[in-house]
Structure formats: structure tokens, C-alpha cells
C-alpha positions as CSV (number, residue, x, y, z in Angstrom):
1,M,81.7,100.5,117.9
2,E,83.5,101.6,121.0
3,K,86.3,104.2,120.5
4,P,89.9,103.2,121.3
5,K,91.1,104.3,124.8
6,H,94.2,105.9,123.3
7,I,95.4,106.4,119.7
8,F,99.1,106.4,118.8
9,L,100.5,107.5,115.4
10,I,104.2,106.6,115.4
11,V,106.2,107.9,112.5
12,A,109.8,106.9,111.8
13,D,110.9,109.8,109.8
14,S,112.2,109.1,106.2
15,L,112.2,105.3,106.8
16,R,112.1,103.3,103.6
17,K,110.0,100.2,103.3
18,D,112.9,98.0,102.3
19,S,114.8,99.1,105.4
20,V,112.1,97.5,107.5
21,Y,111.7,94.4,105.3
22,Q,115.5,93.7,104.7
23,N,115.5,90.5,106.7
24,G,111.7,90.1,107.3
25,V,110.1,92.6,109.6
26,D,111.5,90.8,112.7
27,M,109.3,92.7,115.1
28,P,107.4,89.8,116.7
29,Y,104.7,91.7,118.6
30,L,104.0,94.1,115.8
31,E,103.7,91.4,113.2
32,A,101.4,89.2,115.3
33,N,99.0,92.1,116.1
34,S,98.9,94.2,113.0
35,I,97.5,94.6,109.5
36,Q,100.5,95.2,107.2
37,F,100.1,97.3,104.1
38,T,102.9,96.1,101.9
39,Q,102.3,98.5,99.0
40,A,101.6,101.7,100.9
41,R,103.0,104.9,99.4
42,S,103.3,108.3,100.8
43,S,101.6,111.2,99.1
44,A,104.7,113.4,99.1
45,C,108.5,113.2,99.4
46,W,109.5,115.2,102.5
47,T,108.2,115.7,106.0
48,L,106.1,118.8,105.7
49,P,103.8,117.8,102.8
50,A,103.8,114.1,103.7
51,T,102.8,114.7,107.3
52,S,100.3,117.3,106.2
53,C,98.6,114.7,104.0
54,M,98.3,112.4,107.0
55,F,97.1,115.2,109.2
56,T,94.4,116.4,106.7
57,G,93.6,113.5,104.4
58,L,94.2,115.8,101.5
59,N,96.6,115.8,98.5
60,V,99.5,118.3,98.5
61,H,97.9,120.7,96.1
62,E,94.9,120.8,98.4
63,H,96.6,121.4,101.7
64,R,99.3,123.5,99.9
65,A,102.1,122.8,102.4
66,D,105.1,122.3,100.1
67,T,108.7,123.5,99.4
68,H,107.4,126.9,98.3
69,T,104.5,127.8,100.6
70,R,106.2,126.2,103.7
71,R,102.9,126.4,105.5
72,L,99.8,124.2,106.1
73,R,96.6,126.0,105.1
74,S,95.0,127.5,108.3
75,D,91.4,127.0,107.1
76,I,91.3,123.2,107.1
77,P,90.9,121.0,110.2
78,T,93.7,118.7,111.2
79,L,93.7,115.2,112.7
80,A,94.5,116.7,116.1
81,D,91.5,119.2,115.7
82,K,89.2,116.3,115.0
83,M,90.5,114.1,117.8
84,K,90.0,117.0,120.2
85,E,86.4,117.3,119.1
86,K,85.9,113.6,120.0
87,G,87.2,114.1,123.6
88,Y,90.8,113.1,123.1
89,K,93.6,115.1,124.6
90,T,96.0,115.7,121.8
91,I,99.8,115.3,122.4
92,Q,102.7,115.6,120.1
93,V,106.1,114.2,121.1
94,T,108.6,114.9,118.3
95,A,112.3,114.9,117.5
96,N,111.7,116.8,114.2
97,P,111.2,120.6,114.3
98,V,109.3,120.4,111.0
99,T,106.3,118.9,112.7
100,T,106.0,121.8,115.2
101,D,105.0,125.5,115.0
102,I,107.5,126.3,112.3
103,F,105.2,125.2,109.5
104,G,101.9,125.0,111.4
105,L,101.8,121.3,112.1
106,D,101.3,121.9,115.8
107,R,97.8,123.1,115.2
108,G,95.2,121.2,117.2
109,F,97.7,119.8,119.7
110,D,97.1,120.5,123.4
111,E,100.7,119.8,124.1
112,V,103.9,119.7,122.0
113,H,106.9,118.1,123.6
114,K,110.1,118.7,121.7
115,V,112.6,115.9,122.4
116,W,115.6,118.2,122.0
117,K,114.3,120.2,125.0
118,I,114.1,117.0,127.0
119,V,117.3,115.0,126.4
120,T,120.7,115.5,127.9
121,P,123.2,116.1,125.0
122,K,125.8,113.4,124.7
123,L,127.8,115.2,122.0
124,K,130.0,118.2,122.8
125,K,128.7,121.6,121.5
126,T,131.4,121.6,118.9
127,M,130.2,118.4,117.3
128,R,126.6,119.6,117.4
129,L,127.7,122.7,115.7
130,L,129.4,120.7,113.0
131,L,126.2,118.7,112.4
132,S,124.2,121.9,112.2
133,I,126.6,123.6,109.9
134,G,125.5,121.4,107.0
135,K,122.4,123.7,106.8
136,P,123.0,126.7,104.6
137,R,120.9,128.8,107.0
138,V,123.2,128.0,109.9
139,R,126.3,128.8,107.9
140,K,124.8,132.1,107.0
141,M,124.1,132.8,110.6
142,L,127.7,131.9,111.6
143,F,129.0,134.6,109.3
144,S,126.6,137.2,110.5
145,K,127.4,139.7,113.2
146,D,125.0,138.1,115.6
147,V,126.5,134.6,115.9
148,I,125.3,133.9,119.4
149,S,121.6,134.3,118.5
150,D,118.6,132.6,119.9
151,K,118.0,130.8,116.6
152,L,121.6,129.4,116.5
153,S,121.1,128.2,120.1
154,E,117.9,126.4,119.0
155,D,119.7,124.8,116.1
156,L,122.3,123.5,118.4
157,E,119.6,122.0,120.6
158,V,117.9,120.4,117.6
159,A,121.3,119.0,116.5
160,T,121.0,116.8,119.6
161,C,118.4,114.8,117.7
162,W,120.6,114.7,114.6
163,G,123.7,113.6,116.6
164,Q,122.4,111.0,119.1
165,N,119.7,108.4,119.6
166,T,116.7,110.0,121.4
167,H,114.0,107.3,120.7
168,L,114.1,106.0,124.3
169,D,113.7,109.5,125.7
170,N,110.8,109.9,123.3
171,F,109.2,106.6,124.4
172,N,109.8,107.3,128.1
173,K,108.1,110.7,127.8
174,V,105.1,109.1,126.2
175,R,104.9,106.5,128.9
176,Q,105.0,109.3,131.5
177,L,102.2,111.1,129.8
178,I,100.1,107.9,129.5
179,E,100.4,107.4,133.2
180,E,99.4,111.0,134.0
181,N,96.4,110.9,131.8
182,D,95.3,107.4,132.8
183,A,95.1,108.7,136.4
184,K,92.5,111.2,135.1
185,N,90.7,108.7,132.9
186,Q,91.6,111.0,130.0
187,P,91.8,109.4,126.5
188,C,94.7,110.7,124.4
189,F,95.8,111.0,120.8
190,F,99.6,110.8,120.5
191,F,101.6,111.8,117.4
192,I,105.2,110.5,117.9
193,N,108.0,111.4,115.5
194,L,111.4,109.5,115.6
195,M,114.5,110.9,113.9
196,E,116.9,108.1,114.1
197,T,116.1,107.0,110.5
198,H,116.3,110.5,109.2
199,F,119.4,112.0,107.7
200,P,122.3,111.6,108.8
201,Y,120.9,108.1,109.8
202,H,122.1,107.0,113.2
203,V,124.6,104.1,113.1
204,A,125.5,104.3,116.8
205,D,124.2,105.9,120.0
206,T,126.1,109.1,119.0
207,F,127.1,110.3,115.6
208,G,129.7,108.2,113.9
209,L,131.0,107.0,110.5
210,T,130.9,103.5,109.1
211,G,133.8,103.6,106.6
212,K,136.6,101.2,107.5
213,S,139.6,103.3,106.2
214,L,140.4,106.9,106.5
215,W,139.6,107.4,102.8
216,E,136.2,105.7,103.2
217,K,135.4,107.9,106.2
218,T,136.4,111.0,104.3
219,M,134.2,110.1,101.3
220,E,131.3,109.2,103.6
221,T,131.6,112.6,105.2
222,I,131.7,114.4,101.8
223,T,128.7,112.4,100.6
224,L,126.7,113.3,103.7
225,F,127.5,116.9,103.2
226,K,126.5,116.8,99.5
227,I,123.2,115.1,100.3
228,V,122.2,117.6,102.9
229,N,123.3,120.6,100.8
230,Q,121.8,119.4,97.4
231,N,124.4,121.5,95.6
232,F,123.8,119.6,92.3
233,L,120.6,121.7,92.1
234,I,122.5,124.9,91.6
235,N,125.7,123.8,89.9
236,N,126.9,121.2,87.3
237,H,129.0,119.2,89.7
238,R,128.8,115.4,89.8
239,V,126.0,114.4,92.2
240,I,127.2,111.4,94.3
241,D,129.2,108.3,93.4
242,Q,126.9,105.3,93.6
243,K,129.4,103.4,95.8
244,Y,129.0,106.0,98.5
245,A,125.2,106.3,97.9
246,D,125.2,102.6,98.7
247,L,127.1,103.3,101.9
248,I,124.6,106.0,103.0
249,Y,121.7,103.6,102.2
250,Q,123.3,101.1,104.6
251,R,123.4,103.8,107.3
252,Q,119.6,104.0,107.2
253,M,119.2,100.3,107.3
254,T,121.5,100.2,110.3
255,S,119.6,103.0,112.0
256,Y,116.4,101.0,111.9
257,Q,118.1,97.8,113.1
258,I,119.3,99.8,116.1
259,I,115.9,101.0,117.2
260,K,113.6,98.2,116.1
261,N,113.7,96.0,119.3
262,D,113.0,99.1,121.5
263,L,110.2,100.1,119.1
264,N,108.7,96.6,119.2
265,Q,108.7,96.6,123.0
266,F,107.2,100.1,123.1
267,V,104.4,99.1,120.7
268,K,103.7,96.1,122.9
269,D,103.6,98.2,126.1
270,I,101.2,100.8,124.7
271,H,99.0,98.3,122.8
272,Q,98.8,95.0,124.8
273,D,95.7,94.9,127.1
274,K,95.3,98.6,126.7
275,D,92.3,98.8,124.3
276,S,94.4,101.3,122.2
277,L,94.9,101.7,118.5
278,V,98.5,101.9,117.3
279,V,99.7,102.9,113.9
280,F,103.4,102.6,112.9
281,C,104.6,104.0,109.6
282,A,107.0,106.4,107.9
283,D,106.1,109.8,106.5
284,H,108.1,109.2,103.4
285,G,111.3,107.4,102.3
286,D,114.6,108.7,101.2
287,N,116.4,108.3,97.9
288,F,119.9,106.9,97.3
289,G,120.0,106.8,93.5
290,E,116.5,105.6,92.3
291,Q,115.6,107.4,89.0
292,D,119.0,109.3,89.4
293,W,117.6,111.2,92.4
294,Y,119.1,111.6,95.9
295,Y,117.4,112.6,99.2
296,H,114.2,114.6,99.5
297,F,112.1,116.9,97.4
298,S,111.3,116.4,93.6
299,N,111.2,112.6,93.4
300,V,108.5,110.1,92.5
301,N,110.1,106.7,93.0
302,D,109.7,103.6,95.1
303,G,112.6,104.5,97.4
304,G,111.2,107.9,98.2
305,N,107.5,107.0,98.3
306,R,107.0,103.4,99.3
307,V,106.7,103.3,103.1
308,P,106.1,100.8,105.9
309,L,102.6,100.9,107.3
310,F,101.3,98.7,110.2
311,W,97.8,99.1,111.8
312,L,97.3,97.6,115.2
313,P,93.6,97.7,116.2
314,P,92.4,97.4,119.8
315,G,92.3,93.8,121.0
316,G,95.3,92.4,119.2
317,Q,96.0,89.1,117.4
318,V,94.7,90.2,114.0
319,A,97.8,89.5,111.8
320,K,96.8,90.2,108.2
321,T,98.5,91.4,105.0
322,I,97.0,93.8,102.4
323,D,99.0,93.7,99.2
324,T,97.0,96.2,97.1
325,P,98.5,99.7,96.6
326,V,97.2,102.3,99.1
327,S,98.0,105.9,99.9
328,S,99.1,106.6,103.5
329,R,97.0,109.8,103.4
330,F,94.0,107.6,104.0
331,M,95.3,107.0,107.5
332,Y,93.4,110.2,108.3
333,H,90.1,108.8,107.1
334,S,90.7,105.4,108.8
335,L,91.5,107.1,112.1
336,M,88.3,109.3,111.7
337,E,86.3,106.1,111.2
338,A,87.9,104.5,114.2
339,I,86.6,107.4,116.4
340,G,83.1,107.2,115.0
341,E,83.0,109.4,111.9
342,E,81.8,107.3,108.9
343,Q,84.1,107.7,105.8
344,T,83.5,106.8,102.2
345,T,87.1,105.7,101.6
346,T,89.7,104.4,104.1
347,L,92.8,102.2,104.0
348,F,90.4,99.3,104.3
349,K,87.6,100.0,101.9
350,N,86.8,101.5,98.4
351,E,90.2,100.5,96.8
352,E,89.2,102.3,93.6
353,F,89.9,105.5,95.5
354,N,92.5,104.7,98.2
355,F,95.2,104.2,95.6
356,P,98.5,106.2,95.8
357,L,98.4,109.6,94.2
358,T,101.8,111.3,94.9
359,Q,102.8,114.9,94.2
360,S,106.2,116.5,94.4
361,F,107.4,120.0,93.7
362,W,110.8,121.5,92.7
363,Y,112.9,122.8,95.5
364,K,113.7,126.5,95.4
365,H,117.3,125.9,96.6
366,R,118.8,129.3,97.6
367,G,116.6,130.9,94.9
368,V,118.9,129.7,92.1
369,T,117.7,126.1,91.3
370,R,118.8,125.2,87.8
371,D,116.1,125.0,85.1
372,K,116.6,121.3,84.6
373,Y,115.4,120.6,88.1
374,R,112.4,123.0,88.1
375,Y,109.8,120.3,87.6
376,N,106.6,119.3,89.4
377,Q,105.3,115.8,89.3
378,F,101.9,114.1,89.5
379,M,102.0,110.3,89.9
380,F,99.3,107.7,90.3
381,I,99.1,103.9,90.2
382,D,96.7,101.9,88.0
383,N,96.8,98.3,86.9
384,N,100.3,97.6,88.3
385,M,101.8,100.6,86.6
386,R,103.1,103.9,87.8
387,F,102.2,107.0,85.6
388,V,103.9,110.3,86.2
389,K,103.3,113.7,84.7
390,R,106.5,115.8,84.9
391,N,105.5,119.3,84.2
392,S,103.5,118.5,81.0
393,D,105.0,115.2,79.8
394,W,103.7,111.8,80.8
395,M,106.0,108.8,81.6
396,S,105.3,105.3,82.9
397,A,107.1,102.4,84.6
398,P,105.9,99.0,85.9
399,I,105.7,98.1,89.5
400,T,108.2,95.3,89.9
401,G,109.0,95.2,93.6
402,A,112.6,95.9,92.9
403,Q,114.5,97.4,95.8
404,Y,116.9,100.2,96.0
405,H,118.2,101.6,92.7
406,N,117.2,98.5,90.6
407,E,113.7,99.8,90.0
408,P,112.8,100.4,86.3
409,F,113.3,103.9,85.0
410,F,110.3,105.9,83.8
411,E,110.0,105.9,80.0
412,A,108.4,108.7,78.0
413,M,105.0,108.0,76.6
414,S,104.0,109.0,73.1
415,E,103.5,112.7,72.7
416,G,100.0,113.8,73.4
417,T,99.2,110.7,75.4
418,N,97.2,111.1,78.6
419,P,97.1,107.7,80.5
420,I,94.2,108.9,82.6
421,L,92.0,109.3,79.5
422,E,93.3,106.4,77.6
423,L,94.2,103.7,80.1
424,V,92.2,104.1,83.3
425,K,89.1,101.9,82.8
426,D,87.0,102.7,85.8
427,T,84.9,105.8,85.0
428,E,84.7,107.2,88.5
429,K,88.5,106.8,89.0
430,R,89.2,108.4,85.7
431,N,86.9,111.4,86.4
432,Y,88.5,111.8,89.9
433,L,92.0,111.7,88.4
434,L,91.1,114.2,85.7
435,E,89.8,116.6,88.3
436,K,92.9,116.3,90.5
437,E,95.2,116.7,87.5
438,K,93.5,119.9,86.6
439,E,93.7,121.2,90.2
440,F,97.4,120.2,90.4
441,D,98.1,122.0,87.1
442,V,96.7,125.2,88.5
443,F,98.7,125.0,91.7
444,S,101.8,124.1,89.7
445,S,101.4,127.2,87.5
446,E,101.3,129.3,90.7
447,I,104.5,127.8,91.9
448,R,106.3,127.9,88.6
449,I,106.1,131.7,88.3
450,Q,107.5,132.3,91.8
């Protein structure tokens, strides 16, 4: 099988599956030329571990990039490393600093283009500072003696991606790079990260509020601040009123609607008649109330983990839908097979092993996270059910397809029950899960004592 000319992995950061399917996909080229995975789930609940899963094909406890370690293991090859071995020039064009050198996700890339270094800021520096100030680290910096530090300057640049649409700048940079490398007959692997669908969820070309009255705008602002600060992890204050969680959810849906036509055209431009492979997906979703959880980190629910996933092979016109549950980490294995490395399990084969296995770890918020939120979770899917081990207790919930906060809550299973031993019928799958559960428990113990 001939290798694709170019390979593109496009990630809309934090984008939920139901934001894409709210009125049908409504992306004509993408739908007509892709294999859609309607039950894809991410392996983690925020950018670092979720992207690391896609970059390595490993579970979180294996690559160990989580809220505590904050670093991808240096002894394992990445997707970019493997692509380079096969003769591809590896290029990252990103609007998210998390995918860069900060946490080691730049490893293997020949070039990393940071969109905040490319765009012309449309917001005044004061507004960019206000958007950045939601981060506790930035507030701490502001009250230090060295206010005008290099790090604060970088934060203000990054805030450009938080405060204005940059997807067209991202796409145009990729087009430029394609043209330059086509002139050299150089095949490329592109990783492209878009931030419009990430918090604070862009509802206009520059940052704005959606509330109609002054009171609604005020509450929207307060809710956005609460979500980014996660203060409920360290105090006993009310989390977020569901009415305003609904409003924030609408922000993400709007953000996707704003970029989808440009995205569809970009996918067409880089795929049609180009002999290229294009993947469009999200790293993870966000939460607006499912299982009483909000935003990133320790969550195992459909809002946080069910993601859009579209695979456009070279040649086009292969519209197909796969409805069985799959894990997006097998994107790694599928891309490896596309460049000639035979794999036992991919998104397309051996469904006994490509099922979702999701892990999340408690967030060490300012070092004082309350005990009730210090839990790690191990979730897998079997026979149309989700099973989650929270610390040492097992719970279960059916897969219903319910959207937003209407999904069924997890219910505690009988004390001493282990659904892996008692309910998983396939012997190989059962043994695999038992092995991963044991490894996860060891890693969890290491984190719990930090």
C-alpha cells in the first residue's frame, strides 16, 4: 500500500461530540469523504494526557503525562518520531501552549509554529491581561516584584488565542508550509491544534459575552471565572448554577458553528486530489454538569470523553459510519499502519481491544485540593455499559446516547464486586483489563501519596 503524500491530524481542542452533531454534522465535504466514528471516546480528560495518548498509543498510566507529573515520558517514541523515521517532515502548528515544549509534546517535531507568535492581536493589551488573569499563576506573577517578566509577556501573547479567532491564521500557515514542502517534493506530517472550541469558547471574532441583560452578562463572567479557577476544589462554595452552565455550553456550540465552514473548506483544500490522509477530531470534551462535574480533570462522563472523530483516507468518497465504541488513542496505531507499520489493533480492526479505556486523576489545585475530590478513575466500556473504578469502588451506568447533563449517573455496585472478573465474557479482554487495572492501581498509589 502506497503511503499518503501528506498526513494531517487536526484537533479542535476540548470539542464535544454533541457540539458537532447538534444539527447534523453539516460539513458536506468532510461527511462525503470520511469514516465517522460516532462512539469514539478520548482516553483522558484534558489536553496533556489526551494528546499524549494519541501521540504514543498508550494509556495515561503508561505514558505518565497527567496533572501530577506534567511531563510525557522521555523514553517512549512519539507519533512525530515515528513519522520522521518514515521520511515525513514533522510540523506542529498550534494555538495551545500545552502541546509545545512546556510538557514535552514538541518531541519529534522538526518545526513547531506557535500561532500566538504569528497573529496580529485584535484585542488591546488590557483585555488580553484580563483574559490571562483568570490563571492563578498569572495573578501570582502580577503581585510579585517582577511584573514585567518574560513569562508574563508570553502569557499575554498566548491570550491572543484565548481572546480572538485564530483558526484562519492557523490554516493559512499550514497552506504556506504545504506549498513550500511540495516544491521540494517533501512529504509532511502536520499536527494542527485549534483553540476556538477551548475555554472561554469563542462566540465572536474577538472575546465577547452572550448574555442579553447586564445581569446575564455579569453572571456569565462570574461563571467563566469560576470554571477556569476551579475554586470548588479547595472551598465549600457552590459550584455553578446549572442555568449558567447551560449558557457556557451554548458558547462552545456557537464556537464550533463559527469555524465549521472554514474548517470544511480547509479539509477539502488539503484532501481533495492531494493523495493525503486527513483526521479531524477532538483531544477531549468539556463538562457542563454531567455527573455533577464541570470543566477538565477528574471526570469520566460522556461530555468529557465522547469526541468527534473523522478519518479521511487518500482518494476520497468513502463515506461510512462506525457505531461501535472505540478509543481515540488507537489513532496512533491506525496512522502507523497507514505508513506501512503493521499493527495488531487499530480503529478499524480487533474491536475486542480498541474499546475505550479512560483514566483521570485528581487535580492538585494549589496544593490544597479537598479530600472529597482526591480520586482517580479507571473506566472501560463493555456490552453497552460503562464501568468506572473511583479509587477502590466500582460503579456502573448504561450508555444511552443522552446528550449534555441528561446522561445517567453512575450507581455504586455491590461491595466487593469487580465487573472485570464477573461481567467481561471475553477471556483475552478480561485478562487485558485486569493487567491494566493492576498497573493503574500502582500508578494511582504513587500519585496519592504526593
